[in-house]
C-alpha positions as CSV (number, residue, x, y, z in Angstrom):
1,M,24.6,-40.0,-16.7
2,Q,28.2,-39.4,-17.8
3,K,28.0,-42.8,-18.6
4,N,24.8,-42.3,-21.2
5,S,27.0,-38.7,-22.4
6,A,30.2,-40.9,-23.2
7,L,28.3,-43.6,-25.3
8,N,26.7,-41.1,-27.1
9,P,28.7,-37.9,-27.5
10,T,26.8,-36.5,-30.1
11,T,24.0,-36.1,-27.5
12,Q,24.4,-32.4,-26.0
13,P,21.8,-31.0,-23.2
14,D,19.4,-28.5,-24.6
15,T,20.7,-24.9,-23.5
16,P,17.7,-23.1,-21.5
17,A,17.0,-21.1,-24.5
18,K,16.5,-23.7,-26.4
19,Q,14.2,-25.7,-23.8
20,A,11.7,-22.5,-23.6
21,E,11.6,-22.0,-27.3
22,N,10.6,-26.1,-27.1
23,T,8.3,-25.4,-24.0
24,A,6.7,-22.5,-26.0
25,A,5.5,-24.6,-29.2
26,E,4.1,-27.4,-27.4
27,T,2.2,-24.8,-26.0
28,Q,1.0,-23.6,-28.8
29,G,0.8,-26.6,-30.9
30,A,-1.9,-28.9,-28.3
31,A,-4.7,-27.3,-29.2
32,P,-5.1,-27.3,-33.2
33,G,-3.9,-30.8,-33.0
34,A,-6.1,-31.6,-30.2
35,E,-8.0,-34.5,-32.0
36,N,-5.0,-35.9,-33.1
37,A,-3.4,-36.1,-29.7
38,P,-3.9,-39.2,-28.2
39,H,-2.5,-40.8,-31.7
40,E,0.2,-38.4,-31.5
41,A,0.9,-39.2,-27.7
42,E,1.5,-43.0,-28.6
43,V,3.6,-42.3,-31.3
44,E,5.7,-40.6,-28.9
45,T,5.5,-42.6,-26.0
46,K,6.6,-46.0,-28.4
47,T,9.3,-43.6,-30.2
48,G,10.4,-42.9,-26.8
49,A,10.5,-46.1,-25.7
50,E,12.4,-47.2,-29.1
51,K,14.8,-44.5,-28.7
52,N,15.7,-45.9,-25.0
53,Q,16.5,-49.0,-26.3
54,A,18.3,-48.6,-29.3
55,S,20.5,-46.1,-27.4
56,P,21.5,-45.5,-23.4
57,P,19.4,-43.0,-21.6
58,L,20.1,-39.0,-21.3
59,P,21.7,-37.3,-18.5
60,D,19.1,-35.9,-16.3
61,T,19.8,-32.1,-17.3
62,Q,16.7,-31.0,-15.3
63,D,18.5,-30.3,-12.0
64,K,21.1,-28.6,-14.3
65,L,18.8,-26.1,-15.8
66,P,19.2,-22.2,-14.6
67,K,16.6,-20.7,-13.2
68,A,15.9,-18.9,-16.4
69,R,13.6,-21.9,-17.7
70,K,11.3,-20.9,-15.0
71,V,9.9,-17.6,-17.3
72,E,6.0,-19.0,-18.2
73,D,5.4,-19.5,-14.5
74,E,3.0,-22.5,-15.1
75,P,1.9,-25.3,-12.3
76,E,3.2,-28.7,-12.6
77,H,-0.8,-29.6,-12.6
78,V,-1.6,-27.7,-15.6
79,T,1.2,-29.2,-17.6
80,Q,0.0,-32.9,-16.8
81,A,-4.0,-31.6,-17.6
82,E,-2.6,-31.5,-21.2
83,H,-0.7,-34.3,-21.5
84,H,-4.6,-36.2,-20.1
85,L,-6.4,-33.7,-23.0
86,P,-6.6,-36.2,-26.0
87,R,-7.5,-39.4,-24.2
88,E,-10.4,-37.3,-22.4
89,A,-11.8,-36.2,-25.8
90,H,-11.5,-39.1,-27.7
91,R,-13.8,-40.6,-24.8
92,F,-16.3,-37.9,-25.4
93,M,-16.7,-37.9,-29.0
94,R,-16.9,-41.9,-29.1
95,I,-20.2,-41.5,-26.5
96,G,-21.8,-38.5,-28.5
97,L,-21.3,-40.6,-31.4
98,L,-23.4,-43.4,-30.0
99,M,-25.8,-41.3,-28.2
100,L,-26.8,-40.0,-31.5
101,L,-26.5,-43.3,-33.2
102,I,-29.1,-44.2,-30.6
103,L,-31.2,-41.4,-30.9
104,F,-31.3,-41.5,-34.7
105,G,-31.6,-45.1,-34.8
106,G,-34.7,-45.2,-32.4
107,F,-36.6,-42.5,-34.3
108,A,-35.8,-44.5,-37.7
109,F,-37.3,-47.3,-35.8
110,W,-40.4,-45.5,-34.2
111,A,-40.7,-44.1,-38.0
112,A,-40.9,-47.0,-39.3
113,T,-43.7,-48.7,-37.3
114,M,-45.8,-46.5,-35.3
115,P,-48.9,-46.0,-37.1
116,L,-50.1,-42.1,-37.7
117,D,-53.5,-41.5,-38.7
118,A,-53.9,-40.7,-42.6
119,G,-56.7,-38.3,-43.8
120,V,-58.5,-36.1,-46.2
121,P,-58.0,-32.6,-45.1
122,A,-60.8,-29.7,-46.6
123,P,-62.2,-26.8,-45.4
124,G,-65.9,-26.3,-43.8
125,T,-68.6,-24.0,-42.4
126,V,-71.4,-24.5,-39.6
127,I,-74.5,-24.8,-41.2
128,V,-77.8,-25.1,-40.7
129,K,-79.2,-28.7,-41.9
130,G,-81.8,-27.9,-44.1
131,K,-80.4,-24.5,-44.8
132,P,-81.1,-21.2,-43.4
133,K,-85.0,-19.9,-44.2
134,V,-84.7,-17.1,-46.8
135,I,-87.6,-14.6,-46.9
136,S,-88.6,-13.1,-49.3
137,H,-91.6,-11.2,-51.0
138,L,-93.5,-12.0,-54.3
139,Y,-94.9,-8.9,-55.1
140,G,-92.7,-6.2,-54.0
141,G,-94.2,-3.3,-52.5
142,T,-93.5,-0.4,-50.2
143,V,-92.3,-0.8,-46.7
144,K,-94.9,0.2,-44.0
145,A,-93.3,-1.3,-40.7
146,I,-90.4,-3.2,-39.4
147,H,-91.1,-5.2,-35.9
148,V,-87.7,-7.4,-36.0
149,Q,-84.0,-6.3,-35.9
150,D,-81.3,-9.0,-36.1
151,L,-80.3,-12.4,-33.9
152,Q,-83.8,-11.3,-32.7
153,P,-85.8,-14.4,-32.0
154,V,-89.5,-15.3,-33.5
155,K,-92.0,-17.9,-33.0
156,Q,-93.9,-19.1,-36.5
157,G,-96.7,-16.2,-37.7
158,E,-95.0,-13.5,-35.6
159,V,-95.5,-10.1,-37.9
160,L,-91.6,-8.8,-39.6
161,I,-92.6,-6.0,-41.9
162,E,-95.8,-5.0,-43.0
163,L,-96.1,-3.5,-46.2
164,D,-98.1,-0.6,-47.8
165,D,-101.8,-2.4,-48.6
166,T,-104.0,0.8,-50.0
167,Q,-103.5,-1.0,-53.8
168,A,-104.3,-4.8,-53.0
169,R,-107.1,-4.4,-50.2
170,A,-108.9,-2.1,-53.7
171,D,-108.2,-4.9,-55.7
172,Y,-109.7,-7.2,-53.2
173,D,-113.0,-5.3,-52.4
174,S,-113.7,-4.5,-55.8
175,L,-113.2,-8.1,-56.8
176,L,-115.3,-9.4,-53.6
177,K,-118.1,-7.1,-54.4
178,Q,-118.1,-8.9,-57.6
179,Y,-117.8,-12.1,-56.1
180,V,-121.1,-11.3,-54.2
181,A,-123.1,-10.3,-56.4
182,A,-122.3,-13.3,-58.6
183,L,-122.9,-15.7,-55.6
184,A,-127.0,-13.7,-54.8
185,E,-127.2,-14.0,-58.6
186,K,-126.7,-17.9,-58.8
187,S,-128.8,-18.3,-55.7
188,R,-131.8,-16.3,-57.5
189,L,-131.2,-18.1,-60.6
190,E,-131.1,-21.8,-59.2
191,A,-134.7,-20.4,-57.4
192,E,-136.3,-19.3,-60.8
193,Q,-134.7,-22.5,-62.2
194,K,-136.2,-24.9,-59.4
195,G,-139.7,-23.0,-59.2
196,L,-139.7,-22.1,-56.0
197,D,-141.2,-19.2,-54.2
198,H,-138.2,-17.9,-52.4
199,I,-134.6,-17.7,-52.4
200,D,-132.3,-20.5,-50.2
201,F,-128.9,-17.7,-50.5
202,P,-125.9,-20.2,-49.3
203,E,-123.7,-19.7,-46.0
204,E,-120.7,-18.5,-47.7
205,L,-122.9,-15.7,-49.0
206,K,-124.0,-15.1,-45.5
207,Q,-120.6,-15.3,-44.0
208,Y,-120.0,-11.7,-46.4
209,G,-122.6,-9.6,-44.2
210,A,-120.4,-7.9,-42.1
211,Q,-118.6,-5.7,-45.2
212,G,-122.7,-4.8,-45.9
213,E,-122.1,-6.1,-49.3
214,A,-123.7,-9.3,-49.2
215,D,-126.6,-7.9,-47.7
216,L,-127.2,-5.7,-50.4
217,Q,-126.4,-8.1,-52.8
218,M,-129.4,-11.0,-51.3
219,A,-132.2,-7.6,-51.3
220,H,-131.5,-6.9,-54.7
221,Q,-131.3,-10.3,-56.1
222,Q,-134.6,-11.1,-53.5
223,A,-136.4,-7.9,-55.4
224,L,-135.4,-9.1,-58.8
225,F,-136.9,-12.7,-58.0
226,A,-140.1,-11.3,-56.7
227,S,-140.7,-9.1,-60.0
228,R,-139.5,-12.0,-62.0
229,R,-141.7,-14.0,-60.4
230,A,-144.8,-11.8,-61.1
231,A,-144.3,-11.2,-64.6
232,M,-143.4,-14.7,-64.9
233,Q,-147.3,-15.3,-63.3
234,A,-149.1,-12.3,-64.8
235,K,-148.5,-13.7,-68.3
236,L,-148.8,-17.2,-67.2
237,N,-152.4,-15.6,-65.7
238,V,-153.4,-14.5,-69.2
239,Y,-152.8,-17.3,-71.1
240,R,-154.7,-19.5,-68.3
241,Q,-157.3,-17.1,-68.8
242,T,-157.6,-16.9,-72.5
243,E,-156.9,-21.3,-71.7
244,Y,-160.6,-20.9,-69.5
245,S,-162.6,-18.3,-71.6
246,A,-161.8,-20.6,-74.9
247,K,-162.7,-23.7,-72.7
248,A,-165.8,-21.9,-71.6
249,D,-166.8,-21.0,-74.7
250,A,-166.4,-24.2,-76.5
251,E,-168.9,-25.7,-74.1
252,S,-171.1,-23.3,-73.9
253,K,-171.2,-24.1,-78.5
254,R,-171.6,-27.7,-77.1
255,E,-174.5,-27.4,-75.4
256,Q,-176.1,-25.3,-78.2
257,L,-174.8,-27.6,-80.6
258,K,-176.2,-30.3,-78.6
259,L,-179.9,-28.7,-79.0
260,V,-179.8,-28.3,-82.3
261,E,-178.8,-31.5,-83.0
262,E,-181.9,-32.8,-81.0
263,Q,-184.5,-30.3,-83.3
264,L,-182.4,-31.6,-86.1
265,K,-183.4,-35.3,-85.3
266,G,-186.9,-34.4,-85.0
267,M,-187.4,-31.9,-87.7
268,K,-185.8,-34.6,-90.7
269,S,-188.7,-36.7,-90.5
270,L,-191.1,-33.9,-90.9
271,A,-189.3,-32.3,-93.6
272,D,-189.0,-35.7,-95.2
273,E,-192.9,-36.1,-95.2
274,G,-193.2,-32.1,-96.2
275,Y,-194.9,-31.0,-92.8
276,V,-191.9,-28.2,-92.3
277,A,-190.3,-26.0,-94.6
278,R,-187.6,-27.1,-96.0
279,D,-185.6,-23.9,-95.7
280,K,-185.9,-24.1,-91.8
281,Y,-184.5,-27.3,-91.6
282,L,-181.7,-26.3,-93.1
283,E,-181.1,-23.2,-91.5
284,L,-181.1,-25.3,-88.7
285,Q,-178.1,-27.5,-90.1
286,R,-176.3,-24.5,-90.3
287,R,-176.9,-23.0,-86.9
288,A,-175.5,-26.8,-85.9
289,L,-172.7,-26.4,-88.8
290,E,-171.8,-23.0,-87.3
291,L,-171.6,-23.9,-83.6
292,R,-169.2,-27.2,-84.9
293,N,-166.7,-24.7,-86.2
294,A,-167.5,-22.3,-82.7
295,I,-166.3,-25.1,-81.2
296,A,-163.3,-26.1,-82.8
297,R,-162.2,-22.6,-82.6
298,A,-162.7,-22.4,-78.8
299,E,-160.7,-25.5,-78.3
300,D,-157.9,-24.6,-81.0
301,Q,-157.5,-21.0,-78.8
302,A,-157.4,-23.1,-75.1
303,R,-155.0,-25.2,-76.4
304,N,-152.7,-22.1,-78.1
305,A,-153.2,-20.7,-74.4
306,H,-152.1,-23.7,-72.3
307,L,-149.5,-24.1,-75.1
308,N,-148.4,-20.3,-75.1
309,A,-148.1,-21.2,-71.2
310,Q,-145.9,-23.7,-71.1
311,N,-143.7,-22.2,-73.6
312,E,-143.4,-19.5,-72.0
313,I,-142.5,-21.4,-68.5
314,E,-139.8,-23.3,-71.1
315,Q,-138.0,-20.4,-72.2
316,A,-138.0,-18.6,-69.0
317,R,-136.4,-22.2,-67.8
318,K,-134.0,-21.7,-70.9
319,E,-133.3,-18.1,-70.1
320,V,-132.3,-19.0,-66.5
321,A,-130.3,-22.0,-67.3
322,T,-128.3,-20.0,-69.5
323,Q,-128.0,-17.1,-67.5
324,L,-127.1,-19.8,-64.5
325,A,-123.9,-21.3,-66.6
326,E,-122.5,-18.4,-67.2
327,T,-122.9,-17.0,-63.9
328,S,-121.3,-20.0,-62.3
329,Q,-118.8,-19.5,-65.0
330,K,-117.8,-15.8,-63.9
331,L,-118.3,-17.0,-60.4
332,A,-115.4,-19.4,-60.6
333,V,-113.0,-16.9,-62.3
334,L,-114.1,-14.7,-59.5
335,R,-113.3,-17.0,-57.0
336,E,-109.7,-17.6,-58.3
337,K,-108.8,-14.4,-58.8
338,L,-110.3,-13.6,-55.5
339,L,-108.3,-15.8,-53.9
340,A,-105.4,-14.7,-55.6
341,A,-106.2,-11.0,-54.3
342,K,-106.8,-12.4,-50.6
343,D,-103.2,-13.9,-51.1
344,K,-101.4,-10.9,-52.3
345,L,-103.3,-8.6,-48.9
346,D,-102.4,-11.2,-46.5
347,A,-98.7,-11.1,-48.0
348,M,-98.6,-7.2,-46.7
349,V,-97.4,-8.8,-43.7
350,I,-94.6,-10.3,-43.7
351,R,-94.8,-13.5,-41.1
352,A,-91.6,-16.0,-40.0
353,P,-93.0,-19.0,-42.0
354,V,-90.7,-21.0,-38.7
355,S,-89.6,-20.1,-35.3
356,G,-86.0,-19.2,-35.0
357,R,-83.4,-15.9,-35.2
358,I,-83.3,-13.5,-37.3
359,N,-80.0,-13.7,-39.5
360,A,-79.1,-11.0,-42.1
361,L,-81.6,-8.1,-42.2
362,N,-81.6,-6.2,-45.5
363,V,-84.5,-4.1,-44.7
364,H,-83.8,-0.8,-42.1
365,T,-86.2,2.0,-44.0
366,I,-89.6,3.0,-43.8
367,G,-90.8,3.5,-46.5
368,S,-87.7,2.1,-48.8
369,A,-89.4,0.0,-52.1
370,I,-88.2,-4.0,-52.1
371,R,-88.5,-6.0,-55.5
372,P,-90.4,-9.0,-56.1
373,G,-88.3,-11.9,-55.2
374,E,-85.7,-9.6,-53.5
375,P,-84.5,-11.3,-50.2
376,L,-84.9,-9.3,-46.9
377,M,-83.7,-11.7,-44.2
378,E,-83.2,-15.0,-42.9
379,I,-84.7,-17.1,-40.6
380,I,-82.6,-19.6,-38.5
381,P,-84.9,-22.3,-37.3
382,G,-84.5,-23.2,-33.5
383,G,-83.7,-26.1,-32.2
384,A,-82.7,-27.1,-36.1
385,P,-79.7,-29.9,-36.1
386,L,-76.2,-28.2,-37.4
387,V,-73.8,-30.1,-39.1
388,I,-70.6,-29.1,-41.0
389,E,-70.1,-28.6,-44.1
390,V,-67.3,-29.8,-45.9
391,H,-65.7,-29.2,-49.4
392,V,-63.7,-32.3,-50.5
393,P,-61.6,-32.0,-53.1
394,S,-62.4,-33.8,-56.5
395,N,-59.6,-36.2,-56.4
396,M,-59.9,-37.4,-52.3
397,I,-63.6,-38.1,-52.9
398,D,-62.8,-41.6,-53.1
399,R,-61.3,-41.8,-50.0
400,V,-64.3,-40.4,-48.1
401,K,-67.5,-42.5,-47.4
402,P,-70.3,-42.3,-45.0
403,G,-69.6,-43.5,-41.1
404,Q,-65.5,-42.3,-41.6
405,K,-64.5,-40.8,-38.6
406,A,-62.9,-37.3,-38.7
407,D,-60.7,-34.7,-37.3
408,V,-62.3,-30.9,-36.1
409,Q,-61.0,-28.0,-35.8
410,L,-63.2,-24.7,-35.4
411,Q,-60.9,-21.8,-35.6
412,N,-63.7,-20.0,-33.6
413,Y,-62.5,-21.9,-30.2
414,A,-58.7,-22.3,-31.6
415,I,-57.4,-21.4,-28.2
416,D,-59.6,-22.7,-25.6
417,A,-61.0,-25.6,-27.2
418,P,-59.3,-29.0,-27.6
419,V,-56.9,-29.4,-30.8
420,A,-59.2,-31.8,-32.8
421,I,-62.8,-32.7,-31.8
422,E,-63.8,-35.8,-33.1
423,G,-67.0,-36.1,-35.9
424,E,-68.2,-38.3,-38.2
425,V,-69.3,-38.3,-42.2
426,V,-73.2,-38.4,-42.6
427,S,-73.4,-37.9,-45.9
428,V,-71.5,-37.2,-49.2
429,S,-72.8,-35.6,-52.2
430,A,-73.5,-37.4,-55.5
431,D,-72.5,-35.0,-57.9
432,L,-69.9,-32.8,-58.5
433,I,-70.3,-29.2,-57.6
434,K,-69.3,-26.6,-60.3
435,T,-69.0,-22.8,-59.3
436,K,-69.1,-19.6,-61.4
437,D,-65.6,-18.5,-59.8
438,T,-62.9,-20.0,-61.8
439,N,-60.8,-19.4,-58.9
440,T,-62.6,-22.0,-57.1
441,P,-62.0,-25.6,-57.9
442,P,-65.1,-28.2,-58.4
443,Y,-65.7,-29.2,-55.0
444,Y,-67.8,-32.5,-53.2
445,I,-69.9,-31.9,-50.2
446,A,-69.8,-33.7,-47.0
447,Y,-71.7,-33.4,-44.5
448,V,-70.2,-34.0,-40.9
449,V,-71.7,-34.0,-37.4
450,L,-69.8,-34.1,-34.1
451,T,-70.1,-37.0,-31.8
452,E,-71.1,-37.4,-28.6
453,K,-67.4,-37.8,-27.5
454,G,-66.9,-34.4,-30.0
455,R,-69.5,-32.6,-28.3
456,N,-68.3,-33.4,-24.5
457,E,-64.7,-32.6,-25.5
458,L,-66.2,-28.8,-27.1
459,G,-67.7,-28.6,-23.9
460,A,-71.9,-26.9,-23.6
461,D,-69.9,-23.1,-23.2
462,K,-68.5,-23.5,-26.6
463,P,-71.7,-23.9,-28.4
464,L,-71.4,-24.2,-32.5
465,M,-73.3,-21.5,-34.7
466,P,-73.9,-21.1,-37.9
467,G,-71.1,-19.6,-40.5
468,M,-68.1,-21.1,-37.8
469,P,-65.0,-21.6,-40.2
470,A,-64.0,-24.9,-39.2
471,S,-60.5,-27.0,-40.6
472,V,-62.0,-30.8,-41.3
473,V,-59.7,-34.0,-41.6
474,I,-61.8,-37.3,-42.0
475,K,-59.8,-40.6,-41.3
476,T,-59.1,-42.3,-44.4
477,G,-56.6,-44.7,-42.4
478,E,-53.6,-45.5,-40.8
479,R,-49.8,-44.7,-42.2
480,T,-46.7,-44.5,-40.4
481,L,-44.5,-41.5,-40.5
482,L,-41.8,-43.3,-42.7
483,E,-44.7,-43.5,-45.8
484,Y,-45.6,-40.2,-45.4
485,I,-41.7,-39.3,-46.3
486,V,-40.7,-42.5,-48.9
487,H,-44.2,-42.7,-50.4
488,P,-44.0,-39.4,-52.5
489,L,-41.0,-39.7,-53.4
490,L,-40.9,-43.6,-54.5
491,R,-43.9,-42.2,-56.4
492,R,-42.0,-39.2,-57.9
493,I,-39.4,-41.7,-59.0
494,H,-41.6,-43.8,-61.0
495,M,-42.9,-41.1,-62.9
496,A,-39.5,-39.9,-63.7
497,L,-38.6,-43.7,-64.5
498,T,-41.7,-43.8,-67.3
499,E,-41.5,-40.5,-68.5
500,E,-40.8,-40.6,-72.4
């Protein structure tokens, strides 16, 4: 110690106050310089070694320090930890950086290699295949009775609403009377045309007997048939009587003429020889001529009577034919009107066209008026398959095809149901659907049904209901996460580089 002091006369030991200041400075500078502590320790170690080689060792003054250096009162192990702290921090930093590098590299490898489903997202709604049956009324009217309510199940043909049928029934009854009368008249005219002695009324007319109108009309036509037949028979009897009398008179005159001609034949030779007066012979010839004229007149009278009878029959047939044609035409018109009136009368009772469940009932007040064609309610057909109607954006329709799988998320079962339920595209609309709403862009319609796997995933306790909103992603292929990130960027770069 004394030798070193002699070799380095300029090196003097620090005073106790100076050593205390150096110790405090080292303690305050340890924290800010923690990052460079290892490097600084190496430098200080190397510098100290060089100093030891260049100069003799300094005298050990630790034993000569006064007790005042212990003013900080720090244990010896704290001072040793301060010397080791920079080295430990450097080691932990390298381990942390290595772990971050491994984590980032693993994520990058996964993003570049692991495939993810690529698809077309679109909103959808659960609907009934074939659409709900909208119930409306063709004629309108006043509500008489309401037999159903919302969500009530109904069977096909069940009465839903009754309308006041007073006017419809009056129109129907009036047309029915006209139709029955025309039908009975046609039956009578056909019997007259055929020359029958009775009327064969059709079964169609007899089925209206319960209303009483048919019986009345049949009795009326029967009486008219009998009277017309009697009048015709009377006319024909007159003509026939005239014909018979004329024929009888002509026959009588022929007999007389025959006798006169016999007399003339015997008298002719006597008159020529002068045995009989010429005047008597001429008188007999005059008588024969009168008889011949009388016979001719009687024959003409008989012939005219026969022709008149035939003409009367023919004229009656023509009149009957004309009346029959008019009646048949009138009957056809009445039949159409009667069917329309019957349909209108039946329509006053609105019935369910299919079995199902009532939905969106718009009629609630008895006595209220409904307009023709106004929607009264909907019937959701029972047992009809439910599909999801998906509105596919027009710029993505080229990626959607029947048979593709889809992930369906039902918003009503967002908590209980699985995140995605498997579905399948069954059909895609052939044309673009445009709406009147300018805020809604045009779209294509794709129909998605749940597969058997999807129905099993959903569960029997979570049935599909018409009107449920859904979010659908139609799977179009696979892409990696890196492609998801890089592809839009590359596309934008390409567009930026190709702009003028």
